[in-house]
Structure formats: C-alpha cells, structure tokens
N, C-alpha and C positions, 0 to 999 in steps of 0.2 A: 578567283585569285587576281586576275588582272586588274579587276575593278578596285581591289583592297590596294594595289600599288599606286593606281591612279589617285585614289583619295588620300593615301600618304602623301604622295608628291605634291597634291592640292593643299594640302593642310601645311606641308613645310613651305610653301610659296607663300601661302597668306599668313602664315606665323612671321616670315621674314619681313613682309610689307608693313606689318604693324608695330613692329620694333622701332622704337624712337631712338634717334641718333643724338649725340651729345654734339651740341653748335661748335663750329670752330673756335669761337672767342665766348667770353663770358663778359656782358656788358652789364649785368644786373645792377641796377641802382646808379649807374653812371649817369643817365640823363636827367632824372631828378636833382641829385647832387650838383652837377654842374649848373642846372637851372637856377636853384637856390642859391647856389655861391655867386652866379653872374646877376641876380636880380636883388640881393641884397648881400653884399660882400661883409662879413663880421668874422670875429673869432669863432664864432659857433659855426658858421657855415664853412670856415676854414678846417676846422676840426673835423666835421661832418664829411667834407670831400675828401680830406686826407684818409678817413677812415674807408671809405668806399675804394679809394685808391689801393690801400693796403689789401683789401680783400681781394680786388680783382686781380692784384698781382700774385695770390697764393692760389684762388679758386678759378683755375685755368680751364679753359674749353678743351676740345679735342687735340687741338694742335700743341698744347702744353707750353704754350708761349702767352706773355699778355697781349692783349688785343692791339692792333697797330695805332700807334700814337698815344696810348697809354703811358709809357716811360717818359716820352718827351712832355705831355701835359703835367704829368706828376713832377717830374723835374723842374721844369720851369716855374711851377708853382711853389715848390720849396726854395728855389732860388730867390724868388720874389719875396719870400717870408725870412730870409736870412740863413738858411740851410744850404748854403752854396756848394759845399763839397758833395754831399749826398745827392743835391739836384745834378750837379755835373756827372756823376757816376751814372744817374737814371738816363741822362741825355746820351752818354757814351752807349750805354746798353740798349737804347733804342737803335742807335746805328748798326750795332752787332744783329739785333734780331732783324731788322729791316734796312738793309744798305742802301736802299733807294732814299731814304730820310737824309743820308749822311751829307750832302752839300746845304741841307737847311739846317740842318743841326750844328754843323761846323760853323756857319755863321752865328748862331746863337751862342755858341761857347765863346766864339771870340769876343763877344762883347763882355763877358766875365773873367777873360784872362788879365792878369796885371799888367 
C-alpha cells in the first residue's frame, strides 16, 4: 500500500515537471519582421510588420498584456506613417501597461503635439 502511495506521488511530481508553461510574453515573428523592415523599408515590409504587431497585440502570453515596448514601437511606426491618432493611443497604452516608460514616451508625445 505504501509503495502505491509513493508511486502515485512520484507520478504526480513527474507530471507537473513536464508540463510546459505559457511564456510571459509572445514575441513570435517580431524579430524577423523588424529585421526585414530595417533591412529594406518598403510598403511591403511596413504591411508585414504591422500584421505582426496586430497579431502580437491579440495573441498574448501568460501575463495577458503585449510585451514591453511593443505598443510604443507600433505606435511610433504608425505615427511615422501618418496614423498619428492611433499611434498616440498606443504610446499612451504603453505608459499604462509599463509606467516606467512614461518619461520616455511623454517626450515622444510632445514632439507630435500641435
């Protein structure tokens, strides 16, 4: 009887060790999209990186928030491409999710205030 209890406990411990956990943040596809955009900026690479940003904003990691800097990066790209209001919203969202970014983001926002 004792041996069966030990075996059940051991099986539970082993099962818990082999369970994969969801990462804190989802960065899937980010590095390649940014590399392609920086390497050869074009309408196509802008469209590709925007698609990756949108995907990362909805397919979240275990924290259920976009990765640090993603809203800021995406927001700045949108502002550079003429979508100022949507870009500002994302920059502000970055400061709400990651308050430590506020001093830096506030300086960026000042550049785009009339």
